[in-house]
SEZA-245156 format. One record per atom (N, C-alpha, C): x, y, z. Coordinates in steps of 0.02 Angstrom, whole numbers, padded with zeros to 5 digits, always signed. Example, Ala and Ser with C-alpha at 12.3 -4.5 7.8 and 13.67 -1.06 7.14 Angstrom:
+00660-00284+00390+00615-00225+00390+00660-00165+00390+00642-00112+00354+00684-00053+00357+00645+00002+00394
This chain:
-00965+01677+00603-00991+01626+00641-00928+01579+00643-00907+01570+00688-00831+01480+00674-00881+01430+00639-00857+01376+00588-00873+01326+00590-00884+01255+00611-00894+01217+00603-00896+01154+00662-00850+01123+00639-00786+01094+00670-00734+01085+00656-00739+00993+00693-00746+00950+00626-00718+00884+00677-00652+00851+00652-00607+00834+00708-00563+00818+00701-00551+00738+00709-00531+00710+00652-00510+00635+00664-00494+00602+00666-00457+00554+00727-00409+00493+00789-00404+00460+00758-00378+00420+00685-00383+00358+00690-00342+00312+00753-00335+00273+00773-00313+00258+00823-00285+00165+00811-00229+00125+00835-00231+00074+00863-00169+00066+00925-00170+00053+00977-00116+00039+01027-00082+00130+01027-00157+00180+01073-00136+00225+01084-00149+00239+01142-00164+00216+01179-00202+00207+01244-00165+00271+01308-00080+00270+01301-00039+00307+01312-00053+00383+01282-00037+00364+01230-00076+00464+01206-00123+00479+01197-00179+00464+01204-00234+00462+01176-00249+00522+01208-00258+00508+01278-00278+00561+01340-00242+00639+01324-00166+00643+01322-00128+00695+01317-00170+00728+01247-00170+00686+01182-00152+00719+01122-00246+00749+01117-00292+00715+01137-00362+00749+01148-00388+00813+01198-00352+00814+01250-00336+00851+01287-00313+00921+01259-00258+00914+01206-00211+00952+01175-00257+00993+01124-00266+00929+01096-00345+00947+01030-00383+01017+01074-00412+00978+01133-00480+01033+01134-00453+01100+01139-00411+01097+01194-00360+01170+01200-00357+01226+01133-00337+01159+01105-00327+01237+01036-00367+01272+01015-00433+01220+00989-00474+01225+00974-00517+01262+00997-00521+01289+01055-00568+01292+01123-00622+01370+01072-00590+01413+01042-00626+01434+01014-00644+01433+00963-00657+01381+00926-00695+01353+00881-00751+01289+00911-00813+01278+00867-00868+01214+00883-00823+01176+00860-00808+01107+00901-00776+01075+00871-00786+00989+00879-00797+00930+00856-00806+00873+00875-00745+00847+00902-00727+00781+00908-00673+00741+00900-00694+00657+00889-00646+00638+00842-00685+00553+00825-00625+00516+00844-00661+00472+00881-00611+00407+00902-00609+00349+00863-00585+00344+00798-00595+00282+00761-00549+00220+00787-00558+00195+00846-00508+00153+00854-00519+00052+00824-00472+00037+00805-00471-00044+00793-00468-00088+00822-00487-00093+00864-00516-00143+00937-00436-00132+00963-00421-00085+00984-00342-00108+00988-00328-00171+01040-00279-00180+01067-00276-00240+01136-00245-00203+01156-00226-00152+01185-00217-00120+01230-00277-00073+01266-00334-00097+01219-00398-00049+01247-00420+00033+01236-00370+00053+01191-00379+00098+01173-00449+00139+01160-00504+00093+01142-00558+00130+01138-00585+00145+01214-00581+00106+01258-00601+00102+01322-00575+00171+01371-00533+00185+01328-00472+00244+01375-00500+00329+01332-00519+00301+01264-00570+00353+01241-00636+00368+01270-00675+00296+01289-00742+00302+01322-00736+00345+01383-00690+00336+01456-00635+00367+01492-00655+00425+01473-00610+00462+01423-00623+00536+01415-00691+00552+01395-00730+00539+01390-00788+00574+01355-00840+00594+01445-00806+00558+01505-00813+00620+01553-00803+00684+01547-00751+00696+01549-00742+00788+01550-00716+00802+01469-00717+00756+01426-00723+00792+01341-00785+00756+01292-00865+00788+01320-00909+00755+01314-00898+00772+01202-00876+00813+01192-00877+00818+01128-00821+00763+01096-00786+00746+01128-00764+00668+01109-00804+00618+01087-00804+00567+01045-00859+00525+00993-00811+00461+00987-00846+00402+00997-00795+00341+00994-00822+00291+00949-00794+00261+00919-00821+00216+00870-00746+00139+00842-00779+00090+00890-00732+00040+00892-00755-00017+00828-00699-00033+00814-00728-00043+00743-00694-00149+00735-00717-00179+00716-00716-00246+00722-00687-00263+00671-00704-00253+00602-00657-00269+00551-00666-00201+00515-00653-00237+00429-00626-00177+00389-00576-00125+00412-00523-00152+00452-00472-00146+00471-00398-00094+00434-00381-00036+00449-00327-00012+00410-00340+00049+00435-00273+00100+00420-00287+00180+00443-00341+00219+00393-00320+00210+00325-00350+00253+00278-00440+00248+00298-00456+00160+00309-00527+00162+00285-00528+00173+00390-00525+00202+00446-00511+00222+00496-00545+00286+00483-00488+00339+00436-00514+00391+00396-00601+00406+00389-00611+00359+00332-00663+00376+00306-00715+00334+00345-00693+00292+00405-00769+00294+00433-00790+00347+00480-00728+00384+00504-00738+00435+00531-00781+00499+00520-00739+00495+00438-00785+00582+00392-00862+00533+00406-00846+00485+00377-00928+00475+00366-00957+00498+00419-00941+00478+00487-00978+00514+00551-01016+00565+00582-00917+00604+00535-00922+00682+00563-00989+00746+00557-00992+00780+00581-01045+00825+00572-01041+00877+00570-00967+00890+00551-00929+00944+00556-00930+00978+00475-00931+01042+00460-00921+01073+00402-00847+01071+00384-00799+01069+00431-00723+01037+00408-00696+00999+00450-00662+00948+00411-00622+00902+00428-00555+00896+00436-00523+00885+00491-00458+00876+00525-00436+00797+00519-00404+00781+00501-00347+00717+00491-00282+00708+00548-00286+00698+00605-00210+00669+00615-00212+00634+00663-00135+00599+00697-00108+00544+00736-00140+00591+00799-00149+00537+00848-00137+00544+00915-00078+00527+00975-00031+00489+00905+00040+00476+00954+00058+00555+00951+00047+00601+00986+00070+00674+00988+00117+00681+00923+00125+00673+00861+00200+00682+00838+00176+00740+00791+00099+00748+00786+00080+00822+00750+00076+00880+00810+00089+00932+00763+00078+00989+00808-00002+01034+00816-00019+01005+00850-00102+01041+00852-00096+01108+00856-00054+01131+00867-00031+01211+00883-00077+01247+00787-00067+01216+00767-00056+01215+00696-00145+01235+00668-00183+01169+00721-00241+01163+00697-00273+01227+00680-00302+01305+00727-00318+01356+00701-00327+01384+00641-00249+01378+00616-00232+01420+00565-00253+01355+00501-00250+01287+00519-00268+01245+00467-00345+01291+00457-00385+01291+00510-00432+01292+00499-00472+01375+00462-00411+01427+00460-00407+01482+00439-00403+01471+00384-00354+01426+00370-00347+01397+00298-00423+01391+00243-00447+01312+00272-00497+01327+00237-00580+01367+00235-00582+01397+00306-00620+01454+00302-00618+01497+00275-00566+01547+00306-00565+01599+00290-00538+01635+00222-00490+01593+00213-00453+01593+00138-00476+01565+00082-00526+01512+00111-00584+01478+00016-00527+01420+00018-00482+01381+00041-00455+01337+00015-00503+01262+00004-00484+01209-00027-00538+01162+00001-00510+01098+00018-00410+01103+00008-00387+01055+00061-00333+01092+00096-00294+01109+00159-00238+01120+00169-00207+01053+00223-00144+01048+00227-00087+01009+00239-00036+01022+00310-00019+00974+00331+00021+00995+00370+00084+00968+00346+00125+01007+00340+00207+01002+00287+00244+01016+00322+00298+00953+00317+00385+00936+00326+00433+00975+00315+00405+00977+00251+00456+01010+00207+00481+01081+00175+00432+01129+00196+00441+01188+00169+00474+01224+00224+00500+01292+00220+00524+01314+00265+00467+01344+00339+00505+01338+00382+00458+01332+00416+00437+01277+00448+00463+01212+00418+00427+01139+00412+00495+01089+00442+00486+01040+00480+00548+01016+00490+00539+00938+00509+00581+00874+00500+00555+00817+00491+00570+00791+00586+00607+00847+00610+00622+00836+00671+00690+00779+00682+00679+00756+00737+00743+00711+00744+00732+00631+00720+00695+00620+00650+00721+00570+00599+00770+00563+00589+00802+00489+00567+00864+00485+00549+00844+00480+00474+00935+00490+00452+00946+00506+00378+00917+00455+00340+00894+00406+00365+00867+00314+00312+00791+00384+00317+00766+00379+00369+00710+00385+00353+00676+00429+00318+00723+00507+00344+00715+00565+00286+00721+00535+00213+00756+00497+00193+00772+00477+00114+00713+00450+00091+00693+00377+00155+00620+00345+00105+00568+00389+00099+00567+00452+00160+00474+00496+00148+00495+00512+00092+00579+00554+00089+00568+00596+00013+00569+00550-00031+00570+00486-00049+00561+00455-00108+00508+00443-00116+00473+00421-00058+00424+00378-00081+00362+00448-00083+00393+00517-00077+00345+00586-00084+00350+00623-00174+00421+00591-00191+00425+00603-00257+00411+00545-00309+00371+00503-00279+00360+00438-00318+00290+00483-00312+00252+00472-00263+00184+00492-00251+00170+00573-00319+00212+00644-00310+00203+00666-00310+00175+00675-00408+00212+00610-00436+00208+00627-00508+00150+00551-00536+00103+00592-00466+00037+00539-00489-00026+00588-00473-00016+00637-00451-00074+00711-00441-00056+00777-00455-00086+00811-00479-00096+00859-00504-00061+00926-00450-00057+00912-00406-00042+00978-00365+00027+00970-00355+00053+01037-00366+00099+01035-00338+00126+01031-00282+00134+00999-00208+00123+01014-00142+00203+00984-00126+00233+00985-00056+00292+00944-00035+00293+00891+00012+00243+00882+00018+00215+00830+00078+00133+00788+00083+00147+00766-00013+00084+00718-00027+00091+00643+00021+00138+00637+00057+00127+00579+00087+00092+00612+00161+00089+00662+00188+00058+00697+00261+00007+00649+00307+00019+00652+00351-00057+00594+00379-00072+00675+00420-00055+00722+00409-00089+00768+00422-00148+00831+00385-00218+00848+00396-00230+00881+00347-00305+00931+00345-00307+00954+00310-00388+00996+00356-00440+00978+00278-00499+00980+00256-00510+00955+00200-00592+00984+00213-00637+01006+00184-00671+01031+00192-00725+00973+00165-00782+00997+00202-00857+00915+00217-00867+00930+00128-00892+00986+00083-00900+00962+00014-00878+00958-00021-00794+00963-00023-00729+00941-00059-00742+00850-00043-00742+00838+00032-00735+00753+00017-00811+00735-00011-00833+00768+00006-00929+00735-00005-00925+00719-00077-00908+00768-00129-00875+00745-00187-00838+00676-00237-00769+00666-00192-00738+00617-00210-00757+00552-00173-00776+00550-00142-00785+00504-00045-00802+00416-00092-00845+00436-00132-00848+00358-00168-00794+00333-00223-00763+00373-00258-00694+00348-00288-00645+00329-00240-00617+00369-00167-00582+00337-00153-00580+00256-00116-00510+00260-00124-00477+00194-00108-00468+00189-00038-00504+00169+00011-00508+00136+00095-00407+00109+00097-00403+00073+00044-00315+00034+00066-00267+00077+00064-00218+00081+00109-00146+00128+00104-00145+00126+00154-00096+00187+00166-00077+00230+00245-00080+00275+00242-00088+00354+00194-00070+00403+00158-00153+00423+00107-00204+00413+00155-00271+00414+00112-00253+00503+00088-00235+00544+00104-00233+00595+00088-00192+00609+00016-00160+00565-00020-00151+00549-00064-00210+00544-00122-00259+00505-00099-00312+00500-00138-00352+00545-00128-00340+00606-00094-00389+00639-00102-00377+00686-00168-00281+00707-00163-00257+00736-00189-00244+00719-00266-00266+00640-00276-00271+00608-00333-00329+00627-00377-00372+00598-00345-00442+00594-00383-00484+00660-00343-00483+00715-00324-00496+00774-00335-00499+00834-00379-00555+00865-00394-00549+00930-00440-00501+00931-00492-00464+00936-00536-00412+00973-00550-00373+01047-00529-00446+01087-00512-00412+01136-00489-00433+01152-00401-00426+01101-00390-00399+01090-00322-00384+01146-00297-00394+01190-00219-00366+01240-00193-00327+01208-00138-00268+01198-00146-00218+01192-00081-00162+01232-00047-00171+01230+00032-00127+01284+00062-00071+01222+00104-00001+01213+00102+00040+01203+00137+00060+01232+00193+00026+01210+00266+00062+01237+00317+00134+01203+00375+00193+01248+00370+00237+01192+00387+00230+01187+00475+00261+01122+00499+00272+01101+00546+00313+01077+00580+00323+01047+00632+00411+01010+00646+00372+00960+00676+00389+00877+00628+00369+00834+00676+00387+00812+00746+00367+00785+00783+00400+00779+00841+00424+00696+00846+00433+00673+00922+00458+00620+00908+00423+00595+00957+00397+00526+00955+00365+00480+00969+00374+00473+01052+00333+00470+01124+00326+00466+01144+00334+00392+01179+00275+00381+01157+00240+00309+01186+00226+00263+01133+00220+00209+01149+00235+00158+01087+00262+00146+01041+00255+00123+00962+00312+00103+00932+00263+00113+00858+00303+00152+00807+00300+00182+00747+00270+00115+00721+00216+00118+00667+00174+00063+00656+00200+00055+00568+00277+00028+00546+00288+00051+00492+00304-00036+00468+00286-00089+00453+00311-00124+00423+00293-00126+00335+00293-00204+00335+00305-00200+00252+00226-00199+00213+00155-00223+00257+00130-00173+00237+00107-00131+00243+00126-00082+00262+00118-00012+00248+00164+00016+00164+00209-00019+00183+00261-00003+00102+00211-00038+00053+00197-00110+00042+00149-00157+00004+00094-00094-00021+00033-00082+00042-00027-00047+00021+00008+00029+00015+00063+00061+00011+00071+00104-00043+00088+00095-00124+00127+00041-00118+00128+00032-00172+00064+00027-00190+00002-00031-00166-00056-00014-00208-00092+00046-00229-00079+00069-00170-00106+00149-00181-00095+00154-00243-00020+00188-00271+00007+00211-00307-00009+00188-00368-00003+00102-00395-00038+00077-00445-00104+00065-00462-00146+00081-00394-00213+00085-00397-00244+00155-00436-00212+00206-00400-00234+00274-00420-00207+00285-00512-00138+00247-00531-00113+00254-00620-00152+00222-00628-00145+00137-00625-00191+00086-00674-00239+00040-00660-00272+00078-00615-00335+00019-00558-00389+00045-00615-00401+00100-00649-00451+00064-00700-00432+00011-00735-00399-00001-00771-00385-00055-00809-00375-00142-00781-00325-00108-00734-00299-00184-00703-00282-00187-00646-00279-00243-00597-00252-00252-00525-00221-00233-00500-00198-00229-00460-00152-00177-00447-00104-00220-00401-00152-00290-00378-00115-00334-00358-00094-00409-00406-00104-00374-00449-00082-00426-00504-00009-00382-00531-00007-00324-00533+00025-00294-00555+00108-00288-00521+00093-00296-00426+00152-00323-00398+00167-00401-00398+00123-00434-00409+00155-00503-00404+00187-00495-00511+00176-00454-00537+00210-00467-00601+00280-00422-00579+00265-00365-00548+00335-00363-00554+00394-00387-00488+00351-00426-00447+00400-00481-00407+00424-00533-00479+00383-00569-00526+00391-00613-00567+00453-00592-00597+00483-00514-00617+00514-00472-00659+00592-00505-00602+00558-00484-00545+00642-00519-00515+00670-00553-00525+00596-00628-00518+00619-00700-00561+00656-00704-00581+00661-00655-00643+00693-00678-00721+00767-00657-00694+00804-00588-00665+00866-00592-00642+00874-00650-00591+00846-00658-00555+00873-00710-00524+00871-00807-00554+00847-00790-00597+00852-00838-00657+00907-00864-00690+00921-00821-00683+00978-00790-00764+01026-00795-00708+00995-00746-00618+01091-00762-00611+01118-00824-00573+01071-00868-00557+01057-00944-00553+01102-00997-00618+01058-00966-00647+01113-00990-00725+01186-00981-00726+01187-00924-00729+01274-00919-00739+01312-00925-00681+01290-00939-00623+01318-00962-00564+01331-01038-00575+01286-01078-00621+01290-01135-00636+01341-01173-00670+01328-01105-00714+01412-01121-00766+01459-01089-00771+01455-01051-00719+01531-01031-00682+01563-01092-00628+01508-01153-00620+01528-01209-00563+01535-01251-00604+01529-01229-00700+01527-01315-00711+01492-01351-00700+01449-01356-00682+01397-01420-00673+01378-01450-00721+01370-01526-00707+01356-01572-00743+01290-01561-00750+01289-01579-00845+01230-01602-00858+01176-01670-00831+01122-01671-00819+01075-01738-00779+01045-01774-00861+01070-01841-00857+01033-01889-00883+00977-01910-00850+00902-01942-00876+00850-01966-00831+00844-02039-00876+00884-02007-00932+00865-02087-00957+00779-02077-00986+00773-02023-01012+00709-02006-01034+00737-01966-01122+00726-01996-01186+00772-01975-01240+00744-01918-01254+00678-01879-01235+00662-01846-01233+00669-01774-01214+00712-01774-01167+00713-01740-01087+00811-01730-01094+00843-01788-01105+00895-01770-01117+00934-01741-01159+01000-01730-01138+01025-01715-01073+00983-01649-01030+00988-01627-00949+00947-01580-00943+01011-01535-00917+01014-01466-00922+01058-01438-00902+01044-01435-00823+01097-01432-00768+01085-01419-00699+01091-01343-00704+01131-01310-00738+01120-01241-00728+01045-01226-00740+01002-01236-00780+00947-01215-00794+00897-01231-00739+00904-01278-00727+00865-01296-00660+00888-01254-00596+00945-01268-00568+00962-01213-00535+00911-01129-00545+00922-01122-00599+00913-01036-00609+00837-01034-00592+00817-01108-00624+00717-01105-00617+00699-01127-00546+00751-01168-00508+00726-01171-00422+00742-01105-00378+00816-01071-00412+00793-01007-00372+00754-00938-00357+00743-00955-00425+00680-00921-00461+00634-00923-00405+00624-00999-00415+00529-01021-00404+00526-00999-00310+00594-01014-00274+00595-00969-00190+00602-00907-00203+00648-00874-00238+00629-00785-00216+00577-00788-00235+00520-00791-00291+00486-00758-00315+00409-00782-00260+00424-00865-00240+00381-00871-00182+00393-00819-00105+00455-00836-00088+00468-00765-00013+00438-00682-00030+00432-00676-00085+00434-00626-00106+00369-00583-00107+00305-00645-00137+00268-00656-00149+00243-00663-00068+00276-00685-00031+00234-00720+00021+00209-00653+00066+00313-00623+00077+00302-00570+00112+00296-00484+00082+00246-00484+00012+00249-00418+00014+00194-00455-00042+00180-00468-00086+00119-00446-00127+00064-00488-00105+00061-00546-00071+00018-00574-00027+00027-00569+00034+00034-00519+00043+00070-00502+00138-00002-00506+00209-00047-00485+00163-00114-00507+00241-00136-00587+00236-00083-00616+00188-00121-00683+00179-00054-00747+00202+00008-00685+00207+00054-00725+00203+00065-00798+00273+00113-00827+00233+00130-00913+00297+00187-00883+00327+00165-00914+00390+00219-00891+00438+00239-00966+00483+00314-00983+00494+00353-01026+00535+00334-01078+00469+00320-01143+00525+00322-01216+00466+00277-01214+00431+00224-01188+00429+00201-01176+00375+00182-01151+00310+00262-01087+00322+00282-01081+00257+00309-01120+00207+00333-01190+00240+00352-01236+00213+00300-01276+00149+00231-01280+00183+00160-01278+00144+00154-01255+00088+00130-01212+00114+00146-01124+00059+00193-01137-00019+00267-01166+00013+00305-01173-00039+00300-01212-00087+00283-01297-00036+00255-01320-00104+00189-01350-00142+00147-01293-00103+00086-01254-00163+00134-01250-00208+00182-01190-00208+00200-01133-00237+00218-01171-00287+00253-01214-00280+00299-01262-00324+00255-01296-00383+00213-01334-00352+00195-01359-00387+00140-01332-00442+00117-01245-00427+00070-01222-00489+00143-01185-00506+00173-01200-00510+00243-01187-00537+00277-01214-00590+00255-01294-00567+00269-01324-00603+00223-01329-00682+00167-01317-00654+00118-01336-00675+00105-01265-00728+00132-01222-00713+00120-01155-00778+00179-01160-00821+00233-01205-00802+00294-01208-00845+00253-01260-00869+00237-01321-00871+00208-01368-00929+00173-01331-00969+00125-01261-00953+00059-01245-00977+00080-01192-01022+00162-01189-00983+00169-01156-01048+00228-01135-01118+00219-01218-01118+00260-01256-01148+00218-01282-01186+00175-01330-01174+00099-01358-01223+00073-01292-01265+00072-01244-01217+00042-01173-01256+00079-01168-01314+00129-01156-01308+00174-01126-01367+00185-01179-01408+00178-01245-01399+00180-01304-01456+00094-01298-01489+00071-01292-01461-00010-01287-01488-00009-01220-01553+00050-01164-01522-00005-01086-01575+00081-01087-01607+00143-01143-01593+00196-01138-01629+00194-01192-01706+00141-01248-01664+00144-01293-01739+00058-01314-01782+00016-01284-01719-00047-01295-01772-00091-01210-01769-00098-01173-01730-00134-01076-01729-00078-01059-01787-00017-01076-01794+00008-01009-01824+00061-01072-01892+00053-01112-01901+00119-01176-01924+00122-01140-02006+00055-01103-02024+00077-01101-02098+00067-00994-02108+00063-00993-02064+00059-00911-02039+00128-00879-02038+00144-00795-02076+00207-00756-02071+00171-00688-02054+00210-00649-02015+00216-00585-02018+00233-00541-02072+00192-00511-02088+00228-00448-02137+00266-00428-02099+00270-00387-02029+00311-00337-01994+00386-00374-01994+00407-00444-02025+00454-00481-02033+00468-00513-01935+00409-00517-01890+00435-00526-01828+00416-00616-01787+00466-00631-01798+00467-00731-01791+00400-00752-01759+00385-00790-01802+00322-00815-01747+00348-00875-01692+00401-00872-01683+00413-00916-01620+00421-00862-01565+00434-00816-01581+00449-00739-01537+00379-00727-01509+00316-00738-01543+00249-00709-01523+00226-00763-01525+00227-00823-01538+00211-00887-01488+00228-00882-01408+00288-00895-01414+00329-00884-01331+00294-00821-01304+00295-00754-01315+00267-00727-01287+00204-00757-01245+00154-00748-01290+00086-00781-01274+00077-00810-01228+00113-00869-01242+00120-00933-01189+00138-00894-01124+00216-00862-01128+00205-00835-01047+00164-00785-01008+00125-00767-01067+00074-00710-01031+00018-00756-01015+00020-00802-01032-00042-00872-00989-00027-00894-00964+00043-00941-00952+00070-00950-00912+00082-00923-00841+00064-00858-00857+00086-00788-00792+00005-00791-00785-00032-00789-00813-00093-00757-00782-00143-00839-00760-00116-00894-00780-00135-00941-00749-00106-00963-00679-00032-00943-00667-00006-00958-00609-00044-00910-00543-00055-00820-00573-00088-00762-00526-00127-00807-00506-00196-00843-00536-00252-00833-00521-00246-00927-00461-00222-00965-00480-00202-01006-00441-00183-01004-00352-00120-00957-00372-00081-00931-00324-00141-00880-00277-00165-00838-00316-00208-00815-00247-00269-00863-00247-00299-00883-00290-00353-00927-00266-00335-00993-00223-00267-01035-00215-00236-01102-00203-00192-01093-00139-00134-01047-00149-00074-01057-00114-00068-00992-00078-00104-00946-00100-00134-00899-00051-00218-00874-00028-00225-00930-00049-00328-00928-00029-00336-00866+00022-00386-00825-00005-00416-00788+00061-00442-00836+00130-00459-00882+00143-00465-00914+00209-00424-00934+00225-00356-00959+00209-00309-00970+00224-00256-00933+00287-00256-00944+00320-00232-00922+00399-00143-00957+00429-00117-00920+00437-00055-00922+00465-00025-00983+00499
């Protein structure tokens, strides 16, 4: 007896591609009981309305129009939650995934007893089609990073074209992170250790209508997903991104200082005895790192809450104030530890007290800055 197959199509602005994709999928699965579930994130081009019109000729097609909780991975999970089939297949509706391998994917899951199968571009018989060398390089680099986090030895863990048994999905659905661009990676990373996976080669087609949805948010969410899989049990992935940006700020700070020294920038005298003289090179390095950190955090770490246009000036002013507060906090906390807490203390291992105090004060300032920037500079209610 043939299983019931549920094909989940997450869509956003695919009104031109969807009718062709739905017809091709239906033809490919003509020998199987199947349903097609379109999950649309309230597309401006009214893809959901096109999908509803298709139901007249394709009664097996269902439409879910979402207004909140948008995103590719969460759309897939929404579709799986509504699916009635024994087997789930996830694919794009932009005609780039080859629907002709659908019967083979079903046989892989049903006849050969695999838990999961995926369409791959990177084994014999598979191809990335007309991708540029740059895009191939980015894809392969992402796959290299992803493979370090999963137990299965697969060539294309970043594929958006895969099938999974319903019982396998049910075992891990509560641990799946809906954030990100490639939900297959979640199933591979969080599935059981002896997960049976088969790869089926196909050639990635060129998009005919619409635009590829690849921007900073996709890259950011991919990194967040990787960090969540690896470290999410212990620490916030967003904080790790924030810390990574901070690390680049150290390099920018040093670069600014060296530039100032190369230019022989004069020291500044403010007339305040305990401050003077202030090194212009140090100030240049600090300010350049603040600018760099703001830009990277705005367009990367907090991309979904980013400032745009003239409002970026407001955001930078708040970020500058938070950075100044963090600097003062670091100095004062260092003084507290060095002059009071550890004033009469020495480490048996010969570790310098000043180094310990400085590292602790840096950590306190970083946590403080992250909290203030998350809840003030880029607070969730703030709009572009």
